[in-house]
N, C-alpha and C positions, 0 to 999 in steps of 0.2 A: 181233339184230342181221344185216346181211350187209357183207363185206367188198370195197371196190374200192383199183381201185389206178388213179391221175390219173398220166400219164406227158405228160412237154413236153418240146419240143428246137427247136434253131433251124435254120431254115432255111438258115443259113450253113451250117450241119452235116451236113443231112437233105436228101435232093431231095425225098423224098416222105415223105408218115405211112408209108408200107409199109418203108421203110428206119428211120425210128424203131422200128416195130414189131421188126424185126428184131435194132435193138441190145438194146429191152428184155428181149426173149426171150432174146437171148445174150451179153450185156455185162454189163447191172444187173447187180452182186452184192450189193449191201445198201441197206435203205432208205436212200432220202435221196442213195445216193449221186451224183456228179454226172461225167461222161465224156463228152466230145465234147459238151460243152454242152449235156446235156439232165439230167431229174431226173426220180424221179417219188417219188409217196406213198402207200402204203398207209393205210387209215382205216375206220372201221366208219360204217355207218348206219342206222337204223329198216327193219326189213321193208318198209315200205309208204313208205318217200323216193322220189319221180320221179326219172328220170335228168335232167332241170333242176337238181333240188335237189343229185343227186351229181356235177353237172358245175359247178354252183357253187361248193362245198365243194372241187373239185378245184382250180378257181381261185383259190380263198383261200388253197390251201397255196403254188401259185405266184404270186401275187401276193404274197404276203408274204415270198417269196423273190427278189424282186426280176426275179423273170420279169415279164413284158408279153404283151398280143395280137398284137401287133407283128411280123409274121417271123416264128411260129412255127404246128408241128405241136403236135397235142395228141389225147389220147384218152385211155377210160377202161376198164380191164376189170372184170369183174364178176370178184370174188374175189381172190386174192394174185394179183401177178404170176410166181409160179414154181407150178405144180401140185403141185410137192414137199411144198407145203404144206397140199394140198387132199384130200380121202379119196376114194377111186378112185370112190367111188358119185355122189360130187357132182362130179366131176371132169368130166365133160362138161356138165353146166349151169351149170357158174362160168367156162368156160374161154372163152365167148362174148366179141369185144372189140368193142367200141364205136367207130364212126369218127365222134367227135363234134365238130365244132364245127373244121374245117379253116380255121384261120386265116391268109389270103394277102391282107396289106396291101400 
């Protein structure tokens, strides 16, 4: 299994996906926390899951929590949001951020 983290935030509170990424790295303290109208979920998927499937799972979490595609930025991270949970050997491999589907409607 691989761990992924899906992050979503409102365009009302974040001017860009980079600002949302900064928030996710600096301010989010607990899984599922909500602050500045943003939220994230950590979940596991089988090793062979495609990025599209991981995105759909992340959206499922978001949409189940009353988020929608309109006026939001989102992305997913391969691995947990915080590197403190990653073994040092895997840190570089799991630290890659995927800018995925910037929704601007």
